[in-house]
C-alpha positions as CSV (number, residue, x, y, z in Angstrom):
1,M,16.5,29.7,29.5
2,L,18.5,27.9,32.2
3,G,16.7,27.9,35.5
4,T,13.2,27.6,34.0
5,P,11.2,24.7,35.4
6,Q,11.3,23.0,32.0
7,M,15.1,23.1,31.7
8,E,15.6,22.0,35.3
9,G,13.6,18.9,34.6
10,A,15.6,18.1,31.5
11,I,18.9,18.6,33.3
12,N,18.0,16.3,36.2
13,R,16.9,13.4,33.9
14,A,19.5,10.7,33.2
15,P,20.1,10.0,29.5
16,T,18.4,6.9,28.1
17,V,20.3,4.2,26.5
18,A,18.7,2.0,23.9
19,M,19.3,-1.7,24.6
20,V,20.2,-3.8,21.5
21,T,19.1,-7.4,21.5
22,L,21.2,-10.3,20.1
23,G,18.5,-10.8,17.5
24,E,19.0,-7.2,16.3
25,V,22.7,-7.6,16.1
26,V,22.4,-10.9,14.1
27,R,19.7,-9.4,11.8
28,T,21.9,-6.3,11.0
29,F,25.0,-8.4,10.4
30,K,23.1,-10.8,8.1
31,A,21.5,-8.0,6.1
32,A,24.8,-6.3,5.5
33,A,26.6,-9.5,4.7
34,T,23.8,-10.6,2.3
35,I,24.0,-7.4,0.3
36,R,27.8,-7.8,0.0
37,I,27.8,-11.5,-0.8
38,R,25.1,-11.1,-3.5
39,R,26.9,-8.2,-5.1
40,E,30.4,-9.6,-5.1
41,A,30.1,-13.4,-5.2
42,D,26.7,-15.1,-5.4
43,P,23.5,-13.4,-6.5
44,G,21.4,-16.3,-5.3
45,F,22.9,-16.4,-1.8
46,A,20.5,-17.1,1.1
47,W,21.0,-17.8,4.8
48,Q,19.9,-20.9,6.5
49,R,16.7,-20.0,8.4
50,N,17.1,-19.1,12.0
51,Y,20.2,-19.5,14.1
52,Y,21.1,-21.2,17.3
53,E,22.3,-19.3,20.3
54,H,23.9,-20.9,23.4
55,V,25.6,-19.3,26.4
56,L,29.1,-20.7,26.8
57,R,29.8,-21.3,30.5
58,G,33.4,-22.2,31.1
59,D,36.5,-23.3,29.3
60,D,35.1,-26.8,28.4
61,A,32.1,-25.3,26.7
62,L,34.3,-22.8,24.8
63,A,36.6,-25.6,23.7
64,R,33.7,-27.7,22.4
65,A,32.2,-24.6,20.5
66,R,35.6,-23.9,18.9
67,R,36.0,-27.5,17.9
68,Y,32.5,-27.5,16.4
69,V,33.2,-24.3,14.4
70,A,36.5,-25.6,13.1
71,D,35.2,-29.1,12.2
72,N,31.8,-28.0,10.8
73,P,32.8,-27.1,7.2
74,A,34.1,-30.7,6.6
75,R,30.6,-32.0,7.5
76,W,28.9,-29.8,4.9
77,V,29.1,-32.5,2.2
78,D,26.9,-34.8,4.3
79,D,24.4,-32.2,5.5
80,P,20.9,-33.2,4.4
81,E,19.9,-29.5,4.2
82,R,22.7,-28.6,1.8
83,P,21.3,-27.5,-1.5
84,R,22.0,-30.0,-4.3
Protein backbone atom coordinates (compact mmCIF):
# COMPACT_ATOMS: atom_id res chain seq x y z
CA MET A 1 0.00 0.00 0.00
CA LEU A 2 1.14 3.49 -0.75
CA GLY A 3 2.13 5.28 2.40
CA THR A 4 3.68 2.27 4.13
CA PRO A 5 7.29 2.69 5.24
CA GLN A 6 8.44 0.12 2.66
CA MET A 7 6.81 1.96 -0.25
CA GLU A 8 7.98 5.40 0.86
CA GLY A 9 11.58 4.14 0.83
CA ALA A 10 11.11 2.73 -2.67
CA ILE A 11 9.56 5.93 -3.99
CA ASN A 12 12.36 8.11 -2.64
CA ARG A 13 15.18 6.06 -4.17
CA ALA A 14 16.57 7.16 -7.52
CA PRO A 15 16.54 4.48 -10.21
CA THR A 16 19.91 2.89 -10.83
CA VAL A 17 21.48 2.97 -14.27
CA ALA A 18 23.87 0.23 -15.30
CA MET A 19 27.07 1.58 -16.79
CA VAL A 20 28.30 -0.20 -19.91
CA THR A 21 32.03 -0.32 -20.54
CA LEU A 22 33.70 0.03 -23.93
CA GLY A 23 34.92 -3.54 -23.55
CA GLU A 24 31.35 -4.80 -23.16
CA VAL A 25 30.23 -2.88 -26.25
CA VAL A 26 33.11 -4.28 -28.33
CA ARG A 27 32.57 -7.81 -27.01
CA THR A 28 28.85 -7.70 -27.84
CA PHE A 29 29.49 -6.32 -31.33
CA LYS A 30 32.18 -8.89 -32.08
CA ALA A 31 30.02 -11.78 -30.86
CA ALA A 32 27.06 -10.75 -33.03
CA ALA A 33 29.28 -10.04 -36.05
CA THR A 34 31.11 -13.37 -35.68
CA ILE A 35 27.86 -15.33 -35.71
CA ARG A 36 26.66 -13.56 -38.83
CA ILE A 37 29.99 -13.73 -40.71
CA ARG A 38 30.45 -17.42 -39.95
CA ARG A 39 26.90 -18.20 -41.02
CA GLU A 40 26.85 -16.11 -44.20
CA ALA A 41 30.40 -15.88 -45.48
CA ASP A 42 33.29 -17.61 -43.73
CA PRO A 43 32.81 -20.50 -41.28
CA GLY A 44 36.46 -20.17 -40.21
CA PHE A 45 36.30 -16.44 -39.45
CA ALA A 46 38.21 -15.28 -36.37
CA TRP A 47 39.01 -11.85 -34.98
CA GLN A 48 42.49 -10.56 -34.36
CA ARG A 49 43.15 -10.88 -30.64
CA ASN A 50 42.46 -7.72 -28.62
CA TYR A 51 41.84 -4.24 -29.95
CA TYR A 52 43.41 -0.84 -29.57
CA GLU A 53 41.51 2.05 -28.12
CA HIS A 54 42.63 5.64 -28.27
CA VAL A 55 40.86 8.84 -27.32
CA LEU A 56 40.80 11.28 -30.22
CA ARG A 57 41.52 14.75 -28.94
CA GLY A 58 40.95 17.34 -31.60
CA ASP A 59 40.58 17.64 -35.34
CA ASP A 60 44.16 16.61 -36.16
CA ALA A 61 43.84 13.35 -34.24
CA LEU A 62 40.51 12.67 -35.91
CA ALA A 63 41.98 13.32 -39.37
CA ARG A 64 44.91 10.93 -38.66
CA ALA A 65 42.52 8.22 -37.46
CA ARG A 66 40.32 8.61 -40.54
CA ARG A 67 43.39 8.42 -42.80
CA TYR A 68 44.58 5.29 -40.98
CA VAL A 69 41.20 3.57 -41.39
CA ALA A 70 40.97 4.51 -45.07
CA ASP A 71 44.55 3.43 -45.87
CA ASN A 72 44.73 0.31 -43.70
CA PRO A 73 43.16 -2.23 -46.12
CA ALA A 74 45.89 -1.53 -48.70
CA ARG A 75 48.54 -2.54 -46.13
CA TRP A 76 46.89 -5.93 -45.45
CA VAL A 77 49.01 -7.72 -48.05
CA ASP A 78 52.20 -6.76 -46.19
CA ASP A 79 50.88 -7.48 -42.68
CA PRO A 80 53.07 -10.12 -40.99
CA GLU A 81 50.05 -11.30 -38.93
CA ARG A 82 47.94 -11.93 -42.03
CA PRO A 83 47.07 -15.63 -42.35
CA ARG A 84 48.84 -17.20 -45.31
